C-alpha positions as CSV (number, residue, x, y, z in Angstrom):
1,M,-6.5,27.5,-29.1
2,K,-5.9,30.1,-31.7
3,Q,-4.6,29.2,-35.2
4,P,-1.0,30.6,-35.8
5,A,-0.1,32.1,-39.0
6,I,2.0,29.9,-41.4
7,A,4.7,32.2,-42.5
8,A,8.4,32.8,-42.2
9,I,7.8,35.3,-39.5
10,S,5.6,33.0,-37.5
11,I,6.2,33.5,-33.7
12,L,6.3,29.9,-32.6
13,L,6.5,30.6,-28.8
14,L,3.1,32.2,-28.4
15,L,1.0,30.2,-26.0
16,L,-1.0,28.8,-28.8
17,T,2.2,27.5,-30.3
18,A,3.6,26.6,-26.9
19,C,0.6,24.5,-26.0
20,S,0.2,22.6,-29.2
21,G,3.1,23.1,-31.4
22,G,0.9,25.3,-33.7
23,E,-1.9,22.9,-34.4
24,T,-5.4,24.2,-33.6
25,V,-7.1,22.0,-31.0
26,V,-10.9,22.0,-30.5
27,R,-12.1,20.0,-27.5
28,E,-15.7,19.0,-27.7
29,D,-16.0,16.7,-24.7
30,A,-14.5,16.2,-21.3
31,G,-12.1,13.3,-21.1
32,A,-11.1,13.7,-17.5
33,A,-11.3,10.7,-15.2
34,A,-14.1,10.5,-12.6
35,G,-13.8,13.6,-10.5
36,G,-13.0,14.3,-6.9
37,D,-13.8,17.2,-4.5
38,L,-10.5,18.9,-4.4
39,P,-11.1,22.7,-4.7
40,V,-9.8,24.7,-7.6
41,Y,-10.0,28.4,-7.8
42,N,-9.1,31.1,-10.3
43,C,-5.8,33.0,-9.6
44,F,-7.3,36.3,-10.7
45,V,-4.5,38.2,-9.0
46,L,-2.4,37.0,-11.9
47,N,-4.9,36.8,-14.7
48,S,-6.0,39.2,-17.4
49,S,-8.2,39.1,-20.5
50,A,-5.2,37.9,-22.4
51,D,-3.5,34.5,-22.2
52,D,-1.8,33.8,-18.8
53,F,0.0,30.5,-18.3
54,S,3.2,28.7,-17.3
55,P,3.2,29.7,-13.5
56,F,6.2,29.2,-11.5
57,L,6.5,29.8,-7.7
58,S,9.9,30.7,-6.2
59,A,11.3,28.3,-3.6
60,D,10.4,30.5,-0.6
61,G,6.9,31.2,-2.0
62,S,7.5,35.0,-2.1
63,M,7.4,35.4,-5.9
64,V,5.2,33.9,-8.6
65,F,6.4,34.1,-12.2
66,F,4.2,33.4,-15.3
67,T,4.0,34.1,-19.0
68,S,1.4,36.4,-20.5
69,T,0.5,37.9,-23.8
70,R,-1.0,41.1,-22.1
71,S,0.2,44.6,-22.8
72,A,2.4,46.4,-20.2
73,E,4.3,49.7,-19.8
74,E,7.4,48.0,-21.4
75,R,5.3,46.2,-24.0
76,S,2.7,48.6,-25.5
77,I,3.1,47.7,-29.3
78,A,0.9,44.9,-30.5
79,L,2.5,42.6,-33.0
80,S,-0.7,41.7,-34.8
81,R,-4.3,40.9,-34.1
82,E,-3.3,37.3,-34.1
83,F,-0.4,37.4,-31.6
84,G,-1.3,40.4,-29.5
85,Y,1.7,41.7,-27.7
86,G,3.7,38.5,-27.8
87,E,4.9,36.7,-24.8
88,A,6.8,38.0,-21.8
89,V,7.5,36.7,-18.3
90,F,5.7,38.5,-15.5
91,V,6.2,38.5,-11.8
92,A,4.1,39.3,-8.6
93,E,5.5,39.5,-5.2
94,K,3.7,38.3,-2.0
95,R,2.7,41.0,0.6
96,S,1.0,38.6,3.0
97,E,2.8,36.5,5.5
98,S,0.2,33.8,5.3
99,P,1.6,30.4,4.3
100,A,-1.5,29.9,1.9
101,L,-1.0,31.0,-1.6
102,Q,-4.0,33.4,-1.6
103,L,-3.7,34.0,-5.4
104,D,-7.4,35.0,-5.3
105,Q,-6.8,37.8,-2.9
106,T,-5.6,41.0,-4.5
107,G,-4.3,42.4,-1.2
108,A,-1.9,39.4,-0.8
109,W,0.1,40.1,-3.9
110,T,1.6,43.1,-5.9
111,T,0.3,43.9,-9.3
112,P,2.2,41.7,-11.9
113,L,5.0,43.4,-13.8
114,V,7.3,42.4,-16.6
115,Y,10.2,40.5,-15.0
116,R,13.6,42.1,-15.6
117,P,12.7,44.1,-18.6
118,E,16.3,45.0,-19.2
119,V,16.8,41.2,-20.0
120,F,13.5,40.0,-21.0
121,G,11.7,43.1,-22.1
122,R,11.4,42.3,-25.8
123,V,8.6,40.3,-27.0
124,N,8.4,36.5,-27.0
125,T,10.3,35.6,-23.9
126,G,8.3,32.6,-22.9
127,T,8.1,30.0,-20.2
128,L,10.5,30.0,-17.3
129,A,12.0,27.4,-15.0
130,F,14.7,27.2,-12.2
131,D,16.8,24.4,-11.2
132,A,17.7,23.5,-7.6
133,E,20.7,25.9,-7.6
134,G,18.5,28.8,-8.7
135,E,19.8,28.8,-12.2
136,M,17.2,30.0,-14.7
137,Y,16.1,28.4,-17.9
138,V,13.9,30.3,-20.3
139,S,12.5,29.7,-23.7
140,S,12.4,32.4,-26.3
141,G,11.2,32.6,-29.9
142,T,12.8,35.9,-31.0
143,Y,15.3,38.6,-30.2
144,L,17.7,36.6,-28.2
145,D,21.0,36.0,-29.9
146,G,22.4,32.6,-30.4
147,G,19.3,30.6,-31.1
148,E,19.0,28.1,-33.9
149,G,15.5,28.9,-35.0
150,G,11.9,28.6,-34.0
151,A,12.0,28.7,-30.3
152,D,15.1,27.9,-28.3
153,L,16.2,27.3,-24.7
154,F,18.4,29.8,-22.9
155,R,20.2,29.7,-19.6
156,V,20.6,32.7,-17.3
157,T,22.7,32.9,-14.2
158,A,22.7,35.4,-11.4
159,L,25.8,37.5,-11.1
160,E,26.0,39.6,-7.8
161,G,22.3,40.3,-8.0
162,A,22.3,40.9,-11.8
163,L,21.3,38.5,-14.5
164,S,23.7,37.3,-17.1
165,V,23.1,37.6,-20.8
166,P,20.9,34.6,-21.8
167,Q,23.2,31.9,-23.2
168,P,21.7,29.2,-25.6
169,V,21.7,25.6,-24.4
170,E,23.6,24.6,-27.5
171,A,23.4,20.8,-27.4
172,V,19.7,20.9,-26.7
173,N,18.5,23.5,-29.2
174,S,17.5,22.7,-32.8
175,P,16.2,24.5,-35.9
176,W,12.8,23.5,-34.7
177,W,10.6,24.6,-31.9
178,D,12.2,23.9,-28.5
179,S,10.4,25.2,-25.4
180,H,9.0,24.5,-21.9
181,P,12.1,23.5,-20.0
182,T,12.1,21.8,-16.6
183,V,15.0,20.5,-14.5
184,S,14.8,17.5,-12.2
185,P,15.2,18.3,-8.4
186,D,18.6,16.5,-8.4
187,G,19.8,18.5,-11.3
188,R,20.6,15.5,-13.5
189,W,17.9,15.8,-16.2
190,L,16.6,18.6,-18.4
191,V,13.2,17.8,-20.0
192,F,11.6,20.1,-22.6
193,A,9.0,20.0,-25.4
194,S,10.1,20.0,-29.1
195,D,8.5,19.4,-32.4
196,R,11.8,18.5,-34.1
197,I,12.3,15.9,-36.8
198,D,15.4,14.8,-38.6
199,A,14.8,17.0,-41.7
200,A,15.3,20.6,-41.6
201,P,12.2,22.7,-41.2
202,S,10.5,24.4,-44.1
203,I,8.1,27.3,-44.2
204,E,5.2,24.8,-44.9
205,Q,6.1,22.7,-41.9
206,R,6.7,25.4,-39.3
207,G,4.2,25.4,-36.5
208,R,2.3,22.4,-37.8
209,R,3.9,19.5,-35.9
210,D,2.8,17.9,-32.5
211,P,5.5,18.4,-29.9
212,Q,7.0,15.5,-27.9
213,L,9.0,15.5,-24.7
214,W,12.8,15.2,-24.9
215,I,15.3,14.6,-22.1
216,S,18.9,15.6,-21.8
217,A,21.4,14.4,-19.2
218,R,23.8,16.8,-17.4
219,Q,27.4,16.1,-18.3
220,E,30.3,16.1,-15.9
221,D,31.4,19.5,-16.9
222,G,27.9,20.8,-16.0
223,S,26.8,21.2,-19.6
224,W,23.7,19.4,-21.1
225,G,24.2,16.4,-23.5
226,A,22.4,15.7,-26.7
227,P,18.7,15.0,-26.0
228,D,16.6,11.9,-26.7
229,P,12.8,11.6,-27.0
230,L,11.3,10.3,-23.8
231,P,10.0,6.7,-24.3
232,S,6.5,5.5,-24.0
233,P,4.4,5.7,-21.9
234,V,5.4,9.3,-21.5
235,N,5.4,10.2,-25.2
236,S,2.3,8.9,-26.9
237,G,2.7,9.8,-30.6
238,T,0.1,12.5,-30.2
239,A,1.2,15.7,-28.4
240,E,3.0,16.2,-25.1
241,M,4.1,19.5,-23.7
242,S,4.6,21.8,-20.6
243,P,6.6,19.3,-18.5
244,H,7.4,20.0,-14.9
245,F,9.3,18.2,-12.3
246,S,7.7,18.3,-8.9
247,P,9.9,18.7,-5.9
248,D,9.8,14.8,-5.4
249,G,10.9,14.1,-8.9
250,I,7.5,13.2,-10.5
251,L,7.2,14.5,-14.1
252,Y,3.8,16.3,-14.7
253,F,3.0,17.4,-18.2
254,A,0.1,17.9,-20.6
255,T,-0.9,15.4,-23.2
256,R,-3.5,15.0,-25.9
257,R,-3.5,11.2,-26.1
258,W,-7.2,10.7,-25.5
259,P,-9.3,11.1,-28.6
260,D,-12.2,12.7,-26.7
261,A,-10.1,15.3,-24.9
262,G,-7.9,18.3,-25.6
263,F,-4.9,18.6,-23.4
264,E,-5.0,16.7,-20.0
265,I,-2.6,16.9,-17.2
266,V,-0.9,13.6,-16.2
267,R,2.1,12.5,-14.2
268,S,4.7,9.8,-14.4
269,R,7.8,8.8,-12.5
270,R,11.3,7.8,-13.8
271,H,12.7,4.6,-12.6
272,E,16.4,3.9,-12.0
273,D,16.6,1.8,-15.2
274,G,15.5,4.8,-17.3
275,S,12.0,3.5,-17.8
276,W,8.9,5.5,-16.8
277,S,5.7,4.5,-15.0
278,E,2.4,4.5,-16.7
279,V,0.9,8.0,-16.8
280,E,-1.7,8.9,-14.2
281,R,-4.5,11.1,-15.5
282,M,-5.4,13.8,-13.0
283,T,-9.0,13.7,-11.9
284,S,-11.4,16.7,-12.3
285,P,-11.4,19.6,-11.3
286,I,-7.6,19.6,-12.1
287,N,-8.6,18.5,-15.6
288,S,-11.7,19.9,-16.9
289,A,-13.9,20.0,-20.0
290,A,-11.4,22.4,-21.6
291,N,-7.6,22.4,-22.3
292,D,-5.5,22.0,-19.2
293,C,-1.8,22.4,-19.4
294,F,1.4,23.9,-17.7
295,P,1.2,22.2,-14.3
296,F,3.4,23.4,-11.6
297,I,3.6,21.7,-8.0
298,T,4.5,24.1,-5.2
299,P,7.6,23.4,-3.0
300,D,5.4,22.0,-0.2
301,R,3.9,19.6,-2.8
302,L,0.4,20.4,-1.6
303,Q,-0.7,22.7,-4.3
304,I,-0.9,22.6,-8.2
305,L,-0.9,25.7,-10.4
306,L,-2.0,25.2,-14.0
307,A,-3.3,26.9,-17.1
308,S,-6.7,26.3,-18.5
309,D,-9.0,27.8,-21.0
310,R,-12.1,26.4,-19.2
311,P,-15.3,28.6,-19.0
312,G,-15.6,31.2,-16.3
313,G,-12.2,32.7,-16.6
314,M,-11.1,36.2,-17.2
315,G,-10.2,35.6,-20.8
316,G,-8.1,33.3,-22.9
317,Y,-6.0,31.0,-20.8
318,D,-6.1,31.7,-17.0
319,I,-4.0,30.3,-14.2
320,Y,-5.8,28.2,-11.6
321,C,-4.8,26.8,-8.3
322,G,-5.8,23.5,-6.7
323,E,-4.7,20.7,-4.4
324,V,-2.4,18.0,-5.7
325,P,-4.7,14.9,-6.0
326,Y,-2.9,12.5,-3.6
327,C,-4.6,9.6,-2.2
328,I,-4.1,9.2,1.7
329,N,-5.8,6.1,3.1
330,A,-6.5,5.9,6.9
331,I,-6.2,2.3,8.4
332,A,-7.4,2.1,12.0
333,E,-7.2,-0.7,14.6
334,V,-10.2,-0.4,16.9
335,Q,-10.0,-2.1,20.3
336,L,-12.9,-2.6,22.6
337,V,-12.1,-2.2,26.3
338,E,-14.8,-4.0,28.4
339,P,-14.7,-4.4,32.1
340,V,-15.3,-7.9,33.5
341,R,-17.3,-8.6,36.6
342,D,-15.0,-8.8,39.6
343,G,-11.9,-8.7,37.3
344,Q,-9.6,-6.7,35.1
345,A,-10.9,-5.1,31.9
346,Q,-10.6,-7.2,28.7
347,R,-9.2,-5.8,25.4
348,R,-10.2,-7.3,22.1
349,P,-10.5,-6.2,18.5
350,G,-13.8,-4.4,18.0
351,P,-15.8,-6.1,15.3
352,Q,-18.6,-4.4,13.1
353,I,-18.3,-1.1,15.0
354,A,-19.6,2.0,13.2
355,M,-16.8,4.5,12.6
356,E,-16.4,7.8,10.8
357,I,-13.7,10.3,9.8
358,I,-14.4,14.0,10.1
359,D,-12.6,16.9,8.3
360,I,-12.0,19.1,11.4
361,A,-11.8,22.4,9.3
362,T,-15.3,22.0,7.8
363,G,-16.9,19.6,10.2
364,R,-17.9,17.4,7.2
365,T,-18.0,13.6,7.4
366,V,-15.7,12.3,4.7
367,A,-15.7,8.6,5.5
368,T,-18.1,6.1,7.2
369,G,-18.2,2.4,7.6
370,R,-17.9,-0.5,10.0
371,T,-14.9,-2.3,11.2
372,S,-14.2,-5.8,10.0
373,D,-14.5,-8.8,12.4
374,D,-10.9,-8.3,13.4
375,G,-11.4,-4.7,14.3
376,R,-9.9,-3.0,11.2
377,F,-11.4,0.1,9.8
378,A,-10.1,0.9,6.3
379,P,-12.6,3.0,4.3
380,E,-12.0,3.1,0.6
381,V,-11.7,6.9,0.6
382,C,-8.8,9.1,-0.5
383,L,-8.2,11.8,2.2
384,R,-6.5,15.0,1.2
385,A,-2.7,15.5,2.1
386,G,-1.7,18.0,4.8
387,K,-5.2,18.1,6.3
388,T,-6.3,17.5,9.8
389,Y,-9.0,14.9,10.4
390,E,-10.4,13.0,13.4
391,L,-11.3,9.4,13.8
392,R,-14.2,8.6,16.0
393,P,-17.0,6.0,16.7
394,G,-20.1,6.6,14.6
395,N,-22.3,6.3,17.8
396,K,-20.4,8.1,20.6
397,Q,-23.2,7.5,23.0
398,C,-22.4,3.8,22.9
399,Y,-19.0,4.3,24.6
400,Q,-17.6,5.9,27.7
401,A,-15.0,8.6,27.2
402,A,-15.1,8.1,23.4
403,A,-12.5,10.8,22.6
404,A,-11.8,11.2,18.9
405,V,-8.3,10.6,17.6
406,P,-7.0,13.6,15.6
407,F,-4.4,13.1,12.9
408,T,-2.8,15.0,10.0
409,T,-2.3,13.4,6.7
410,P,1.2,13.5,5.3
411,V,2.4,14.6,1.9
412,P,3.4,11.2,0.4
413,D,6.7,10.5,-1.3
414,G,4.7,9.4,-4.3
415,D,1.0,9.8,-5.0
416,H,-0.2,7.5,-2.3
417,A,0.3,7.0,1.5
418,N,-1.3,5.1,4.4
419,V,-1.9,6.5,7.9
420,S,-2.0,4.0,10.7
421,L,-4.3,4.8,13.6
422,A,-5.4,3.2,16.8
423,I,-8.4,3.9,19.0
424,D,-9.7,2.4,22.2
425,L,-13.4,2.4,22.8
426,E,-14.7,1.5,26.3
427,R,-18.1,0.0,26.1
428,P,-19.8,-0.4,29.5
429,L,-21.5,-3.6,30.4
430,L,-25.2,-3.6,30.5
431,P,-26.5,-3.4,34.1
432,E,-26.1,-6.5,36.2
433,F,-29.3,-7.8,37.8
434,Q,-29.1,-9.8,41.0
435,V,-32.0,-11.3,42.9
436,L,-32.0,-9.8,46.4
437,T,-33.5,-12.5,48.6
438,D,-33.6,-10.8,52.0
439,T,-37.4,-10.7,51.7
440,I,-38.3,-13.4,49.1
441,P,-37.8,-17.1,49.3
442,F,-37.4,-18.1,45.6
443,F,-37.5,-21.8,46.0
444,V,-39.4,-24.4,48.1
445,T,-37.0,-26.2,50.4
446,G,-35.3,-29.1,48.3
447,Y,-37.1,-28.1,45.0
448,W,-35.6,-26.8,41.8
449,Y,-38.3,-24.8,40.1
450,P,-38.6,-21.1,41.0
451,N,-41.5,-20.4,43.5
452,T,-43.9,-18.6,41.2
453,P,-47.7,-19.2,41.9
454,T,-47.9,-21.4,38.7
455,E,-44.9,-23.6,39.7
456,L,-46.1,-23.8,43.3
457,E,-49.5,-25.0,42.2
458,R,-47.8,-27.5,39.9
459,L,-45.6,-28.7,42.8
460,H,-48.6,-29.4,45.0
461,S,-50.2,-31.3,42.1
462,R,-47.0,-33.4,41.5
463,V,-46.7,-34.2,45.2
464,G,-50.3,-35.2,45.4
465,A,-50.0,-37.4,42.3
466,N,-46.8,-39.0,43.7
467,E,-44.7,-37.8,40.8
468,L,-41.7,-37.1,43.1
469,P,-41.6,-40.3,45.2
470,N,-37.8,-40.2,45.9
471,A,-37.4,-36.4,46.4
472,N,-38.2,-36.7,50.1
473,F,-36.0,-33.6,50.8
474,I,-38.7,-31.3,49.4
475,D,-40.5,-29.6,52.3
476,L,-43.6,-27.5,51.6
477,K,-44.4,-26.8,55.3
478,D,-41.5,-24.8,56.6
479,Y,-42.5,-21.4,55.1
480,D,-45.5,-19.6,53.7
481,Y,-44.6,-20.1,50.1
482,T,-48.1,-19.0,48.8
483,F,-47.4,-15.5,50.2
484,A,-43.8,-15.5,48.8
485,A,-45.0,-16.7,45.4
486,E,-46.8,-13.5,44.7
487,R,-43.8,-11.4,45.3
488,V,-41.6,-13.8,43.3
489,D,-44.0,-13.4,40.3
490,R,-43.9,-9.7,40.5
491,W,-40.0,-9.9,40.5
492,F,-40.0,-12.0,37.4
493,E,-42.3,-9.5,35.6
494,H,-39.7,-6.9,36.4
495,L,-37.0,-9.1,35.1
496,Y,-38.7,-9.7,31.8
497,S,-39.3,-5.9,31.4
498,E,-35.7,-5.2,32.0
499,I,-34.5,-7.8,29.5
500,E,-36.9,-6.4,26.9
501,N,-35.3,-3.0,27.5
502,M,-31.8,-4.4,26.9
503,L,-32.8,-5.8,23.6
504,V,-33.3,-2.3,22.1
505,P,-29.5,-1.5,21.9
506,M,-28.9,-5.0,20.7
507,L,-30.9,-4.1,17.6
508,D,-29.2,-0.7,17.3
509,T,-25.7,0.2,16.1
510,C,-24.1,0.0,19.6
511,Y,-24.1,-3.7,19.4
512,T,-23.6,-5.6,16.2
513,G,-24.1,-9.0,14.7
514,V,-21.1,-10.5,16.4
515,D,-22.2,-9.3,19.8
516,T,-24.2,-11.6,22.1
517,L,-26.5,-10.8,25.0
518,L,-25.3,-13.3,27.6
519,I,-27.8,-14.2,30.4
520,S,-26.1,-16.0,33.2
521,V,-28.3,-17.7,35.8
522,L,-26.4,-18.7,38.9
523,G,-28.1,-21.1,41.4
524,H,-27.6,-20.7,45.2
525,V,-28.6,-22.9,48.1
526,D,-28.4,-22.6,51.9
527,S,-25.8,-24.5,53.8
528,R,-27.8,-27.4,55.1
529,G,-27.2,-30.7,53.3
530,L,-30.0,-32.9,51.9
531,A,-31.5,-35.9,53.4
532,W,-31.1,-39.1,51.1
533,G,-33.2,-38.8,47.8
534,R,-33.1,-38.9,44.1
535,F,-33.6,-36.6,41.2
536,D,-37.1,-37.4,40.1
537,E,-37.2,-35.9,36.5
538,Q,-37.2,-37.6,33.3
539,E,-34.6,-35.4,31.5
540,T,-30.8,-35.0,31.7
541,V,-29.7,-31.6,33.0
542,R,-26.5,-29.9,31.8
543,T,-25.0,-26.8,33.3
544,Q,-21.6,-25.3,32.6
545,T,-19.8,-27.8,34.9
546,M,-22.2,-30.5,35.8
547,T,-24.5,-33.2,34.2
548,I,-27.3,-34.7,36.2
549,T,-29.2,-37.6,34.8
550,P,-32.6,-38.9,36.0
551,G,-32.4,-40.9,39.2
552,T,-29.2,-39.3,40.4
553,V,-28.7,-39.7,44.1
554,M,-28.9,-36.4,46.0
555,Q,-27.6,-36.6,49.5
556,K,-25.9,-34.4,52.0
557,Q,-23.7,-31.5,50.8
558,D,-23.0,-33.2,47.4
559,G,-26.8,-33.3,46.8
560,N,-27.0,-29.7,48.0
561,E,-24.4,-28.7,45.3
562,K,-26.4,-30.6,42.6
563,L,-29.5,-28.8,43.7
564,S,-27.8,-25.4,43.1
565,H,-27.2,-26.5,39.5
566,L,-30.8,-27.7,39.0
567,R,-32.2,-24.5,40.3
568,A,-30.0,-22.5,37.8
569,Y,-31.0,-24.7,35.0
570,Y,-34.8,-24.7,35.6
571,T,-34.7,-20.9,36.2
572,M,-32.8,-20.4,33.0
573,R,-35.3,-22.5,31.0
574,M,-38.3,-20.6,32.5
575,I,-36.8,-17.2,31.6
576,D,-36.1,-18.4,28.1
577,R,-39.6,-19.8,27.6
578,E,-41.4,-16.7,29.0
579,M,-39.2,-14.2,26.9
580,R,-39.9,-16.2,23.7
581,E,-43.6,-16.0,24.2
582,R,-43.6,-12.3,25.3
583,S,-41.1,-10.6,23.0
584,P,-40.7,-10.6,19.1
585,R,-37.3,-8.9,19.7
586,F,-36.2,-11.8,21.9
587,R,-37.4,-14.4,19.3
588,L,-35.5,-12.7,16.6
589,L,-32.2,-12.3,18.4
590,R,-32.5,-15.8,19.9
591,G,-33.1,-17.2,16.4
592,Q,-29.9,-15.4,15.3
593,N,-28.0,-17.0,18.2
594,R,-27.3,-13.5,19.6
595,I,-28.9,-14.3,23.0
596,R,-27.2,-17.1,24.9
597,F,-27.9,-18.6,28.3
598,I,-25.5,-20.0,30.9
599,A,-26.6,-22.0,33.9
600,E,-24.3,-22.7,36.6
601,G,-24.4,-23.8,40.3
602,K,-22.2,-24.7,43.2
603,Y,-23.0,-21.4,45.0
604,I,-23.6,-22.6,48.7
605,A,-24.1,-20.1,51.4
606,E,-21.4,-19.7,54.1
607,D,-23.2,-17.2,56.3
608,E,-23.2,-17.7,60.0
609,G,-26.6,-18.3,61.4
610,P,-29.3,-21.0,60.7
611,T,-28.4,-23.5,58.1
612,N,-31.9,-23.8,57.0
613,D,-32.3,-20.3,55.6
614,P,-35.0,-19.8,52.9
615,Y,-33.5,-16.4,51.9
616,Q,-30.4,-18.2,50.7
617,R,-32.3,-20.4,48.4
618,K,-32.0,-18.0,45.5
619,F,-30.5,-17.4,42.1
620,I,-28.6,-14.5,40.6
621,V,-29.1,-13.3,37.0
622,N,-26.3,-11.4,35.3
623,I,-27.0,-9.9,31.9
624,E,-24.1,-8.5,29.7
625,V,-22.8,-8.2,26.2
626,R,-20.0,-10.4,25.1
627,H,-18.3,-11.1,21.9
628,G,-19.9,-13.9,19.9
629,H,-17.1,-16.5,20.6
630,D,-16.0,-15.4,24.0
631,E,-17.9,-17.9,26.0
632,P,-20.2,-20.9,25.2
633,G,-23.8,-20.9,26.0
634,S,-27.1,-22.5,25.3
């Protein structure tokens, strides 16, 4: 900022005085908080090579007011090299019907002109504000009658389309510098900047004090009461100025409280007890590595106008436009919808599912992450207010009809809001494999191991060595099992290959650490009951619903049912053993307890026809993905 002259004729309302109460500020380093990605652009429709600041948008968005030290037709005499043409309020009117501000598009706005030169045409009519009723408050340093000295606040009312003569706000003004008025949306409070102290000002003191923010309450008769300085944390004892009440009653202002920074824009909210919240420092690029002041929040509370002397402007202070840095958090409940074999679909929270949020306007991914174990997706990302996004799974190919969920973020009542979302994801089961036994007998009559060549050879050896003396229901002569064994072996090779293929998505993002590949082996028998005998193995067999100990009697239909369980168990064990030997993927997932087996019997053929049917002596293998705790398994 420029250094004002210290003399009786000092014009204290110039931007340089208005920004700092007259003290020169040199900012050498940025003090802004860690930045965001909110866009900020130069409003070059308004700006000039002079100082342009204190923007104010009308309630309907059709006019933008601001203060400038530029020359104009009504203001062609420069006061001095120091002060240029002094200050005046300018106005530009919108030509475009677009709801966007478009202050960087010359065709959208008229050329700025001095506002009401018959009232404000003389130099040093400074910052402007309106209350909710449209009454105007303006600060001026010279040439308005009734002021007490320095800069003073004046009130202007509209009378049948004309403006009244500016009247001083008597209880508020002082012999010091009083400027930058703003009225709360409910009309109860007037806040302004002043460098007043108890003693009367002297020539040496003029323009040399740091301003503070003061507040005045509206009286019952509509006048303003004697002001008081705003308490901490609003006033910091350094310098505060350019206050502005946003439409939702939050006080924005500029402060110089950080030693490594010039003026920074902050905000605070007044509580019912008269206290104020801790100030929130705006992030970059609202604050920059230069002086940033004169914030103004648009009526829709989505945009912020401000003045800054940051590099790259048109000269001096320029007016910039950006988005208000709200923080909108999306919280989504993700449900998995999974069909069940021969039953209704199941719904459960979707754990560890990759999700993302996309900015629809740009196509940019703004948030990624995984759901928690209870299906909650809550990325620690601040979304922008008033924007349309969509929530979708990070791997759409993993789900059927994975339609994205569009949503528009609200403008929050304060500076933060949550958006609650819900999305259903239908993940198909992996293919079900069933053994079709219309051509292949999978078991020797009465035996419990699958009829592969290896197991058939071992069975002949065991029978010859009399290792199965009580299992007299085993019959090796009623079918050509040697011929069938070759085909059974080829079928198992196919099964192992398909299981291996299913392990690939299990290691991908479609299925996560809490998902389990469940391999169910279901044992079947024909309808003929067994002759008397015993279970001639040395181990106890446990399936889902049955325990069979060594020497268990197996006879008639009860023995036939036990045989169905034994066939499921020994087939399950063979598949597990073979896959561990063949597949590193299988060993890895099995070690992580993400592959589980279930063996179950009691599947007895009910077909009409021969009771001794080798094609009913079979098993069925089902393979699907389940949640880790849905069902027990080995």
